[in-house]
C-alpha positions as CSV (number, residue, x, y, z in Angstrom):
1,M,161.8,128.4,56.0
2,L,162.0,124.9,57.4
3,A,159.8,123.6,54.6
4,L,162.5,124.6,52.0
5,V,165.1,122.4,53.7
6,P,165.1,118.9,52.0
7,F,165.3,117.0,55.3
8,G,162.5,114.8,56.6
9,P,162.4,115.9,60.3
10,S,162.3,119.6,59.3
11,W,159.2,118.8,57.2
12,V,157.5,117.4,60.2
13,V,158.4,120.5,62.3
14,A,157.3,122.8,59.4
15,A,154.0,121.0,59.0
16,V,153.2,121.1,62.7
17,L,154.1,124.8,63.0
18,G,152.0,125.5,59.9
19,V,149.0,123.8,61.4
20,V,149.5,125.6,64.7
21,V,149.6,129.0,62.9
22,L,146.6,128.2,60.8
23,R,144.6,127.2,63.9
24,R,145.6,130.5,65.7
25,G,144.5,132.5,62.8
26,R,140.9,132.2,63.7
27,D,141.0,135.3,66.0
28,G,141.1,137.7,63.0
29,R,144.7,138.9,63.4
30,D,147.4,138.2,60.9
31,H,149.6,135.4,62.3
32,G,151.3,134.5,59.0
33,E,148.6,132.3,57.6
34,R,149.8,132.7,54.0
35,Q,153.3,131.6,55.0
36,A,152.0,128.7,57.0
37,F,149.8,127.6,54.0
38,A,152.8,128.0,51.7
39,A,154.9,125.9,54.1
40,L,152.3,123.1,54.0
41,V,152.2,123.1,50.2
42,I,156.0,123.0,50.0
43,V,156.1,120.1,52.5
44,G,153.5,118.2,50.4
45,L,155.6,118.8,47.3
46,W,158.8,117.6,49.0
47,G,156.9,114.5,50.2
48,L,155.7,113.8,46.6
49,L,159.2,114.2,45.2
50,T,160.7,111.8,47.8
51,V,158.2,109.1,46.7
52,L,158.2,109.8,42.9
53,V,161.9,110.3,42.2
54,P,163.2,107.2,43.9
55,S,160.4,105.1,42.2
56,L,161.7,106.4,38.9
57,F,165.2,105.3,39.7
58,L,164.1,101.9,41.2
59,G,162.2,101.0,38.1
60,L,158.8,101.3,39.8
61,A,157.7,104.1,37.5
62,D,155.7,101.7,35.3
63,K,153.4,101.0,38.1
64,V,153.4,104.5,39.7
65,L,152.8,106.3,36.4
66,G,150.6,103.6,34.8
67,A,152.9,103.0,31.8
68,D,151.3,100.7,29.2
69,E,154.5,99.3,27.7
70,I,156.7,96.8,29.4
71,T,160.4,97.6,28.7
72,R,162.1,95.0,30.9
73,T,161.3,91.6,32.4
74,Q,159.5,92.0,35.8
75,T,156.9,90.4,38.0
76,L,153.4,91.9,38.1
77,E,150.3,91.0,40.0
78,V,147.7,89.5,37.7
79,G,145.4,92.5,38.4
80,D,148.0,94.8,36.9
81,L,148.1,93.0,33.5
82,R,147.0,95.1,30.5
83,P,146.3,94.4,26.8
84,G,149.6,94.2,25.0
85,Y,151.6,92.7,28.0
86,C,153.4,89.5,27.3
87,L,154.0,86.7,29.8
88,R,157.4,85.0,29.7
89,D,156.3,81.6,31.0
90,A,153.5,79.3,30.2
91,L,150.6,79.5,32.6
92,S,150.2,76.8,35.1
93,E,146.9,75.2,36.3
94,G,145.2,76.8,39.2
95,S,145.3,80.3,40.6
96,Q,148.2,82.6,40.2
97,A,148.7,85.9,42.1
98,A,151.7,87.1,40.1
99,V,153.3,86.4,36.7
100,V,156.5,87.4,35.0
101,V,156.0,89.8,32.1
102,T,158.6,90.5,29.4
103,P,158.8,92.9,26.4
104,C,156.8,91.4,23.6
105,D,159.8,91.5,21.2
106,Q,161.4,88.9,23.4
107,P,160.4,85.2,23.5
108,H,157.2,84.9,25.5
109,A,154.5,82.2,26.1
110,A,151.3,84.3,26.2
111,E,150.0,87.8,25.4
112,V,147.2,89.7,27.1
113,F,144.7,90.8,24.4
114,A,141.8,92.1,26.5
115,R,140.8,93.2,29.9
116,F,137.2,93.9,31.0
117,D,134.9,94.0,34.0
118,L,132.3,91.4,34.6
119,D,128.8,92.9,34.2
120,V,127.3,91.4,37.4
121,T,126.6,92.9,40.8
122,R,127.1,89.9,43.0
123,Y,129.5,87.1,42.9
124,P,128.0,84.3,40.7
125,G,130.3,81.5,41.9
126,V,133.4,80.0,40.3
127,Q,131.6,78.1,37.5
128,E,129.4,81.0,36.3
129,T,132.3,83.5,36.6
130,S,134.4,81.2,34.4
131,E,131.6,80.9,31.9
132,L,131.1,84.7,31.8
133,A,134.9,85.2,31.4
134,A,135.2,82.7,28.6
135,E,132.2,84.3,26.7
136,G,133.6,87.8,27.2
137,C,137.1,86.8,26.0
138,D,135.7,85.0,23.0
139,Q,133.8,88.1,22.0
140,R,137.0,90.2,22.3
141,L,139.2,87.7,20.4
142,P,141.2,89.4,17.6
143,D,140.2,88.4,14.0
144,D,143.7,87.3,13.1
145,T,144.1,84.8,16.0
146,D,146.1,81.7,15.2
147,P,143.7,78.8,15.3
148,D,146.2,76.7,17.3
149,A,146.5,79.4,20.0
150,R,144.9,78.5,23.4
151,L,142.6,81.0,25.0
152,T,143.0,81.4,28.7
153,Y,142.0,84.0,31.3
154,F,142.3,85.2,34.9
155,V,139.1,85.8,36.8
156,P,138.3,86.7,40.4
157,R,138.2,83.2,42.2
158,S,136.4,84.2,45.4
159,P,133.7,86.6,46.6
160,Y,136.4,88.6,48.4
161,N,138.5,89.1,45.2
162,F,135.3,89.7,43.1
163,Y,134.1,92.6,45.2
164,R,137.6,94.2,45.2
165,D,138.2,93.7,41.5
166,K,135.8,92.4,38.8
167,H,138.5,92.4,36.1
168,V,138.9,89.5,33.7
169,V,142.2,89.3,31.9
170,C,142.2,87.4,28.6
171,L,145.3,85.8,27.1
172,L,146.4,83.9,24.1
173,D,148.8,81.1,25.0
174,A,150.8,80.2,21.9
175,P,151.4,76.5,21.1
176,G,155.1,75.5,21.5
177,A,155.8,78.7,23.4
178,P,158.7,78.8,25.9
179,G,158.2,78.1,29.5
C-alpha cells in the first residue's frame, strides 16, 4: 500500500519492506512475495515519473527523450550535436565544450550536416585526428553546398575524450553569418 502513495519517504519504506519480504520468502512459505514484487515495480514507476515529468516541464525533454529537432534556443554540449542542428553564433578558434543552438528557421551561423565515429582503435594524436575528421567531413559534404561556406568540425582533442567519445561533428559555417 505504501508504494501507491506519491510521497518519496513512503517509497523508501515500501522498497525496504518489499526487499525484506522477498528475502524471507526463501523458506517456501507464502509471505506475500507477489505483493512485495508489485510494490517494488510501483516504486520504480513512481521514481521514473518523478524524473520524466519534471524534465518535460523544465524543457529537458529534448535531451532525455533524444529529440532530433531544436524548437528553442538552448545550450548543448558539443557531443550532443546532431545533423540538422543550427548554431546561433560563429565558432571561435580553439576547443569548445558547449555551444548555443537555435531553431534553423531563425538566424544562425552554422549548421551541423554530419556526425560520425572515427574508425580507429587508438588515439592517433591531434594532427591525425584533425586530418581524419576533415577527410570524413569532406566525404559527407552535401552536393548543394555553397562554395563560400566554410567547413569546420569538432573532434576529440585528447586521448581521454577520444576513448569516451570518438564522434566527429561536421558543420558548415556560412559566410557573413551572425555572431
